[in-house]
N, C-alpha and C positions, 0 to 999 in steps of 0.2 A: 822330396819333390824335384823334378827336373828343372833345369834353369829356364827352359822355354815357357814353363807354366808358372814361373815365379813372378809375382806382381812387381811393378816398378813405378816410381813416382816421377812425374815431370812437372816441375813447379808444384802446383796444388792438385794436379790431376793424377789419379792413380789408375794404371792399366792393370787388368786382371791377368795378363800374360805378356810375354815378350814378342809375341807373333804380330807382325804388321802386314796389312795388305797395302802395298805401295800404289801410287797413282798410276793408272793405266787407262788410256783413252778408249772409250767404248763407241763413240759416234752415235750415241742413242738420244742425244738432245734433239729437240725440235725447235728451230728458230731461236736457239739460245736458251730455251726453257727446259725445265726438268720434266721429262716425259714419264708416262706410266711404265714404259719399257725400261727406262733408266732406274726408276724406283724398284722395279721387280728384280733387276740385276743386283742391286746392292742389298735388297732384302734377303735374297737367296744366300748371299755370302755372309751376311751379318747374323743369320738365324742361329740361335743357340749361344751367341756371344763368345764363340771360341777364339775369335781374333781380338787381341787386346786393343789394337788401334787400326782403324781403316782411314786411309788418306785418299780423298777423292781424286779423280782425274783433274787435270789442270783446267781452270776456268778463266776466261779472258776478262781483263780489267777495263778494256775499252775496245770498241769496234776495230780501231786501228791495230790493236794487239791480238786480234783473233787469229788462231792458228789453222782452223779447219771449219768446214761448213756446219758440222753437227756438234760443235763444241758448246759447253755450258757457259752462260754469261753470268758474271758477277759485277757487271758494269753499271747497273742502274738499280735504284731502290725498288723498282717493280720486280726485280729478281728475287727479293728476299722471301716472298711467300713460298715460291717453289723450292727454294733452297732450304727453307724451314722443314718442308715435307721430307726432303732428302736427309736432313740431320736427324729427324725423328725416326725415320726408317732405319738408319744405321745404328742408332743408339738403343733401339727398342729392347734388345736382349742383353745389353750390358757392354757392348763394344763402345769404345770412344771414337769420336769422329773429328777429323781435321780436314778442312777444305783447302785445296791448293790454288793459289792465284798466280796468274802468269800474263806476260806480254810476249808475243812471239817474235817481235823485232823483225830482223831480216828474213825470218822464216814465216812471215805473215801471210794471211789469206787474201788480203786486199790487193788492188792493182798497184798501190803505192805503199812501200814498206820503209820503215825507219830502223836505223841501227846506230851503234856508236860511230861508225864510219860508213860512207856510201861505198859499199864493197859488194862484189858478187860472191856468193857463198862457194866454197870449194866444190860442192855437189851441183852447182849451177841452178839450184832450185829457183832463185829469184832473178835469173838472167833476163827474163822477159818482162820484168816489173820496173816501175820507176823506183829507184833506190835513193834514199836521202839520209843524211846524218842528223841526229837530234841536235838542235841548238841548246844552249844552256838554259834559255827561258823555257823551252819545251821540256827539258829534263825536270824543271821545277814542277811543271804540270803533271809529268809522269809520276813523280814521287807522290803528289797529291792523289792521283788515281789509285795507286797501290794502297794508300792509307784508307781512302774511302771504301775500297773493295773489302779491305780487312774488317772495317767496321760493319759492313753488311754481313760478313761471315759470322761475326759475333751476334748480331741482331737475329740471325737465322737460327741460332741455338747450337752452333758447333762448339766443340771443346777447344778448338784452336785453329790457327791458320798457318799454312805453309807457303813460303815465298819460293818460287821456282827460279833457281839460278843454275840450271844444268841443261844438258842435251842440246846445246846450241841455240837456246832461246835467248831473249834479249839480255837479261842480267848476266848470263853466261857469256854472251857476246862481248859485253864490256869487260868481263873478267879475263878473257883469253887474248893474248897479243896476236893470235892468229887473225882475229876479226876487229880488234880495237887498234886503230892506227891514229888515234887522236893525239894532238900535241898540246891540249889544254890540261886543266887539272883533273880530267876524267880519263886520261890516257898516258901511256908511257910506263912509269914505275908500277910495281905491284900495288903500293898504297893508293896511287891514283886510279888504278883499274878497279879497285874494290870500293872506291869512294861512293859511287852511285848505289851500290848494294847496301852499304852502311847507312846512307841517307834514307833509303827505303825502309830498312829495319827500324831506324829511330822514329821515322814518321808513323809507321805502323804501330809501334809500341805506344807512342803518345796518343794515338787514336783509340786503341783497344784497352789501354790501361795496364796496370802492373800485374794483374792476376790471370790474364788470358794467355794461353800458350802460343808462342810464336816460334815456328820451326823454319828451317832453311834447307832446301834441297840443293846440295852443292855438287856441281860437276868437277870432281876433285882432280882430274887429270885429262888431258886431251890425247890419250893413248894413241900413238902412231902419228900424231900431228905435231908440228913444231910450236906448241902452245904452252898451256899451263902444266906445271909439274906437281907432284905430291908435296914437295917441300913448300911450294907456293901455298898449297891448301892447308898445310899445317899452320903456317903463319896466318893465313886468312881466317881460319876457323877460330883461332884465339881472338882475333879482332872482332869477329862476329859475336862471339860470346861476350866480349866487353860491351858491345852495342846492345845487348839484352836478348840475344837469341837463346831459346830454352832447349832446342833439340836440333841436331845436325843430321841430315839424311844424305848419306854418301852414295854417289852414282858416277856415271861418266860425263865427260864434257862434250866436246864436238863430235866424239865418236858415238854418242848416244848411250843407250842402256845396255849395249853389248860390247864385248871385246873380241876383235876379229880372230885372234889366234889363241884365246884362252877360254876354256869352257868349264873349268873345275868350279864346284859350288862356292859361292862367295867370291867371285873373281875380281871384286873391287876391294878385297880385304887388305891389299898392300897399301891402300889409302886409308881405309877406315880404322885399322889398328893403330897406326901412329897418330892419327887425329884423335882417337879415343884417349890415347895416353897424354895428349897435349891439352885437352880441355876437361872441365869438370862436369859438363852437361852430357846427357845421354847421346849416343850415336847409333844410327840405324845403318845396317848393311843389307843391301839387296843385290841380286845378280846370280842367276843360274842355280838357285836353291829350290829343290822340288821334293826333298826328303826331309822329314822332321828330324831324323838322326843327324843329318848334316847341319841343320839349324842348331841343334844342341851342341854339336862339336865346335861350331864357330863361336858360340857363346863361351864354351869352356876354354877355348884358345885365347879369349880376350879380343877377338876381332871386332866386336861391337857389343852394345848393350841390348839392342833389339834387332830382330831379323825379319827382313821383308821377303815374302814369298809372292811372286808376281804371276808368271804365266800359268803355274799350276792352279792357282786360285781363279784365274781368268777362265781357264778351260773347264774346271770342275768346281761347281759351287759347294760341293760337300767335302772338298779336300781338307779344310780345317777341322771339321767335325771328325773325320776319319783319322787324321794325323794326330790330333790332340787326345784321341781315345787310346792311343798306343801306350 
């Protein structure tokens, strides 16, 4: 049996393959709710159960943390019913389902945005907004919002929750010295910059219990920016594992989900491979992978334990069916 078709266990959850559909925004939500178009999109890709794990697009934990107009909400109990329909749709043929929770921070949709520091983003996206830094009391409320959102994910029937700490969103903003200029216990040294992430992880774990899968999507490096390094993320990943993370999902930091000058399949493997060697929990690698043979090769190389295929699945709902039949 090929490695990509080999089952893998994450805590008490068994995936029928190593193929992952990573989070990708669809803008198919309507006023934060799960729409019929959104359900159809996931149903088409989950059909047949060829994908071992499907991780949903990011869902906002509060209105202040909303990233875009047509993003899904997990910010209130009224969202649970629609999210339950989404979980059932994904899991119908055997794929496992994890929902990603997020706060956009400085990349927010609202007129007033909050971040680790009151700073204008390098791309200028928030230059016309009111920009504020979180106070320590507000950070306590933020941690509570993450935990409550995670509990809604569990109540909706998902197999796990993923905390988004990548692509220049809030927790990634705290992680990178490029955007975190704080001088309190949440800024400065690496240990201080990951403090809020660890507080979120521990609060989520306490809320969902010991048997629910908690994953973290980590922006492992700010490629091309004077920010986080792979060495930072090796250390951080070990700390996140200690804090009870079950699965590390490796991607880019402030550079987003692409690398400007690198296009080979698995272009974040320079981060995923050493992190995999440093932790005992499974690691996902995504980035530029569109051929099942490349996915197999990356597994054989030890670049990761699971392989995410994004744009190919986004464009072609039958990609997994055709690829896994090879």
